[in-house]
Every structure is written in structure tokens, then in C-alpha cells.
N, C-alpha and C positions, 0 to 999 in steps of 0.2 A: 499412319506413314504411307506413303506414294513408293513410287516406284519409278529412276530417273533415270539413263543412261545417254551417255555420249553417242553421236553417228559417230561410228568407224569407218574408217577412207578407205581398211585394207582390201584388198579382191574389188575395188574401183565404187563410186557411188551412187553406183544402180543396185549395184547390188546390195551394198547395206544398206539404201533403202528398200528393198524387198526382204528382206529380211528384220526391218522395224515395224513394217507390214506384219508380221507374222508373229513379232515381240508384242504387238497391237492386240491380236488376238488374244493371246498369255494373260491381259492385264500389265501391261508395260499403261503408263502414265504420262510420263513423259519424256520426251526423246530431244536431249540439245544437240545442238549441231553450231562448231569454233568453225572460225575466223583465220583469225592468225593471217600467215602473207600465202595461203595459197589459194581454193575458192573463193568467191564472194558468197557468203553464205546466206544472203537472202533469197538467189537462183536456187540455191539447195532447198532451200525450205522451203520454197513456194512450190517444186517437185513433189516433196514428203506431203503436203499438204492438200495436193489431189490424188495421193497414192493412200491414204489413212481418212478415217471415221472418225476416231474417237481424241486417239493419243492428243497430249497437248506438244504444242512443238515451239523448242526455245532458242533465241539466241544466245550464244556462250564463247564467246564476245560479240558483240562491234564492238569496236572500240571508240573512245569518244574524239578522236583526234582524226579520225578520216571523213566523216561527213560531216555535215551542217545538224544541228539540232534538228530545225524543222524536216531536213531528208529522215534524217532518224525513224520520228514522228510518222511521213506521210510513210517509208515501211514499212515501219510497223503495222499502222493500221490497216496498210495493203495486203502483209499477211495474216493478220485480223482477219480480212475479212476472205479472202482462199479460205481460212480455216475455217467459218462462220465461228468466229469466236475460241480460238484454240491456241492462243499465239501468247509468247514468254520473250519481252525484251530483258536479256541479258545486256547489262555497259559495261567495260573496263576499262583500265588506263592503257591497258598493255605494259609497252616498257620503250624504254629510249631507244632499243635498239632495232625495232622497227618500226616505231613511230618516227625519229631522225632518220633512219639509216633504209628504210623501203618506201615511206611517205612522202622524205625531206619536209615534214613540218616538226615548229619548236614542241620540242615536251616538258610543257611547261603550263602549273597551278594545274595540277588535277585535279584537285578538291571545290576546288573552285568552277570547273567547269562541270564538271558530274552531275554537285546541286541545280547548274544554274540551266542543262539538259534538262534533266527528271523535270524544274521547273515548265520548260518549253515545251518539251514533249506534250504533260498533263493538261498545257492549257489550247494544246492544239489538238486532242483527241477529243474534249469538254466541247470546243467550238462557240463559246457562249457568245465570243468576242471576236474580233478581229483582233490579229496577232501583235499587241506588244510588250514588251519587255529591255527593260534595259538593266545590265548587267556589268561584273567586270568584264565578262568574257566577250560579251554578246549582247549585241543592243539592235532591234530590230522595231521600228525599219533602220538602217543605215542611214545613222545622219548625215547630212546633204552635205560638211566639209569632208567626208570621208568617202564618197560616189557621185552620182550624177546629181542626187536633189529630188529626183523623179520615186524615190521608196513610197510607198504608203505601206496598210495594214493590209491583211488580207485572214480572210477563213479561207481552213483548206475546203475545198470544192467540193469530196470526195464525203460521205457522212460516213464517218467510221462504224460497223461494228457494233462498238464498246467504248465508249467514253472512257472509262480507266482499265487498260492494259497493264497486268501484273510486270513492276519491274524490279530486277535484281540486280542488284550490282557483288561484281567481283573485286572481294579487298581483302587486304593482307594487311597491311596495317595501322595503325591503333586508330590513325589519326582516319583514315578512308573506314575501317572497321564500326565509326563514331559516326559515322556519317551513314554509313549504309544501314545503322541501327537504328538511326531519327525519320530516315528519309525515302527507304524502299520497302519493297512490297516480300522482296527477298534478297538474301543471304547466299553468295557462290566464294565458301572459300575452295584453299586446294590443298592437297595434302596434310586433311584434317586428321589429328589423331582424338577419337573423341575422351577419349581419357584425361587430357592433359589441355584441352580445350579451352576448358573457364582459369583456369592459370594462366593461361597465353591470352585468350580474350574476353575474358568476364569483366572488367576495367570499361574499355570500351564499348561496349556490347552495352550497359549497366546503365552508362553516360549518353549514350547516343537515344537509348529509351525512354529516359527519361523524358528528351524533349520530342519523344516522338509524338504526332500527330494520333489520336484513339481510334480515329476514323479509317488510320490503313489497317487497323487490327494486328492481328499476331506478326510477327515477321517469321515468313519460311527461310527454310535452309537445305540447303543439297550438298551433302558430303557423303564419301565411299571409297569405292575404289576395284579393285579387281578382285572377282565373283569365279570360286572355283567351287564344287561340291564333289564329295567323294572321300572316300576310306584309306584311300591310298597316300603315301609318301611322296608318290608322283603330286601328287594336286594342291598337298601344302607346299610342295616344289614350287610350281606356280610362281609363285608370290615373287621368286629369284626377276620373273618379268619386268618387274617394276623396279626393280637396280637399276634401269638405263635410264628410263626416266626422271627418275631421283635426280642420279648424280648430272645430266642436264641440268634439269632449274638449279640445283643445287649451289653445283658446281660453273655452269657457265650461260647463266638465264643475266648475263650482266657481269659490269666489270666491281673490279675489291672494292667495295665500300659504296656498288652499288647493285647491286641483289638481291634481290626481297623476299625471296624463299630462300636463299642465306640466312638474312636476317630470322627467319621462321624460326630453320633448324634450329638453331642459337638459342632463339627460346625458348623449344620444346629442352632443349639442355643437350641437342648434343653441338657443343662450343665447336671441341678441339676437333670432331668430326669435319662438324663445319668447313672448318678451317681449310685440314688438309684435302676435302673432297674439292674445292675449288683451288685451292694452290694447284692437283694435278691434273684437272680437265684445263683450266688455260695454258698448262703446260706442253699441251697434247697428249696428256696421258690419261684419255678417254678410259679404259680398260680398267686401268688402276685407279681410277678413281670410281666407277662400279665398285669394285670389288671393298671402296673404304666404305660405303654407303651400310651400317648400324642394322644385321637381321631384322630387331626389336625394331627399326622403321619401317620395314618392312610390310613385318606383320601388323603391324597397329596400324597402318594404313590400306589391308585388304583385309580380303574377307574370301579367304582359302583351308582349306581342311571339310573334315566332317560337316551334316547339316545339323548336328549340336553345337558344335564350337562354332557354325556362321549364325547359327541362332544369337546363341552367345554375344558376337560380335555386331548383330544385327538390334540387337537389348541397351548395346551401349553405344550405337551414334541416336539410337530413340532417346535412350535418358542422355544424350549431349546438348536434344533439341532438335535433330536434327528430324524434318517432313519431308523430305524427298530423300531416300534411301540411293545412291549415284553408285549404281553396280555398271561393271566391265567384264560382260560374262567369259567365261572362257570353259567351252560344252570340254566334256569328256567321250569317250567311245559310248554311243548309246542316244547320249545327247544334245541338243541343241540351246542353241542364247533363248528364244523361246521355253523349250521347257526348265529351264534354270529359273526364268522371269514367274514362271509358271511354279515355279519351287518357292523360292518367296516371297511369295503372295502368301503360299501358308502360311510361314515362315511368322512372316509381322501379325 
């Protein structure tokens, strides 16, 4: 099992990047860089590539609506070159609020777009022939009736460092998870409860793997949560810091009937709680929504407690098929993010 983390933005990006350098020395294997509707992630990943030597750098995620498939492939090849082959491409659909609200692009056919983007990226990187693609979402070159008629098949001018860059997909819905298991190198779930993962995702994962090309190998999975190691009650209490994030996602990331995270909580068995959290959050009662998040949910999606307990949680994630333990270090007195990474390295 490898160790991954999400780049923290608290304290500023440059400070967070310096922290990654220290965590790399302690054994961090992969750092993910988010984009959402903040700074663009490729700029930040290029900066990280210049500061680091060994740690892999991943996009988590590049939304599938905000760039052309070819630009996604070009950007990935560029960061892979800067990092000497350390890049991982994480793709995801994001949500209608961000895509339509912030980018002004229709949120349509996420599954079909994802499949075609993966195909186009792999064709660009292989550089075996000029790029030609005919699909429901993308046609390359553009047909004459849709443009000037001057488009021609092209190859990427640069020679990618690798013809195969790992592609991860962030997915939650059953159809999207099935697609991920079929075509992706890795899967990025969120709010992952290892003990219930099989019940929630077992069927779509099996269906996707049944159609998976054997050349892709076994699918990687990155999942985990807040990490705090210590014997005091204050360490266990740190899992409470997850409460506001869970309330935001389950309650506020989408409208009624259009919230993927709320649906996930329901599938985990928290149907009544999910409804209460969403009703409170959407009515502006955010603190009440946070209070309604079950303590059990927080415990099962974090790794906070004595070293022996954290070791048990790590084993649970490993048993659920997680290949990259995703941790968000919360250092206590006498600790650092790097020292926590080193401790987890030993526990794994």
C-alpha cells in the first residue's frame, strides 16, 4: 500500500508545497492537487514538479467540461515531462453548480464524455497516428459543416515522456463506478467507508472489471481521511473537523434530488440523517446540519486515535482494496506532517 495526500491550501500554496517536499523525504508516494473553482491545478502541479524529485503528482481532479480532450492530453504530457514521468491524470465530472454556474458549460452526458476523453488522451500520448476520433461528444477533426472545413488530423508535436500516463476517475454513481472499473487505471472515491464499500460498490465494480482490458492491470484505489495519531481524547476529537466538510457535501453540494454525495450517504445506510442534513443545510442552518452528521460516519471516514487503532483502520482500508492510503495529516505537539507520514509508512 502506498501513501497519498491532498495538497493543503491552508497557509498558502508555497508553504503547502514546501511541506510536500518534507513529506516526500518521509516516504509520501503521491500528492493530489485539486482545482474545483480555485486556482488552476496545472500551474500548481508544474511548481511542485520543480520542487520535488520522487513523489508522484496527480490532478484530482481536472473537470471533463472545462478543457478540450486534446488540451487535457497536452497538459498531462507537459506535466509528465516536467516531472520526469511522475504525473497521474485524475478526471471527474465535478457538478452542475460549478460547471454551469462558474464555467457556463452545459452539464451533459458525463459518462460518454469521460469515456471519449480517456480514449483521446491515450491516442494522443501513443502518437501512433494523426489524431482522428468520431464519437457522440467529440469529432476530430471537426466536420466541415461545423467549421471552416480546414481542420486536419494532427499529432502532438512534442514526444511525451510516457505513452501511457495513469488515468484515475473520480466517481460515485453506480454507472460511473462501473465505467471507472472498465477503463481507468485508478479510482478516486470520496467519503469512503471501507467496511461498507463492497455493499455499496461491489456490483458496479464487478460489472466494470468484467469488461476491463487485461492490459490495464489491477485498478488502483485511493481513499482514506483525516490522520491524527496519539493517545489523548483530543486526538480522537480531531475527527470532528471532518464534520463541516461532510455537511457541505451531503447537504449543500447540489439541489434536492441532484446531490451525488447525499445519495452516497443514503446508500451507506444513513437515509434519515442524509435528509435532515440536506434540509438544514439548504435552509441556511449550516451549524445544525453539521451537528446532524452521525459520529459513526466521522469515525469510519477518518484515521484518528492511538497508533494501534490507526493500524486497524489502515488494515480495513487495505482489506477493501485501497492501494493508496489517502491521508490528511493533523500533527500534534512534537509532530509534523512529515513525521506522521513516516509513522504511517511503518504501520503499513
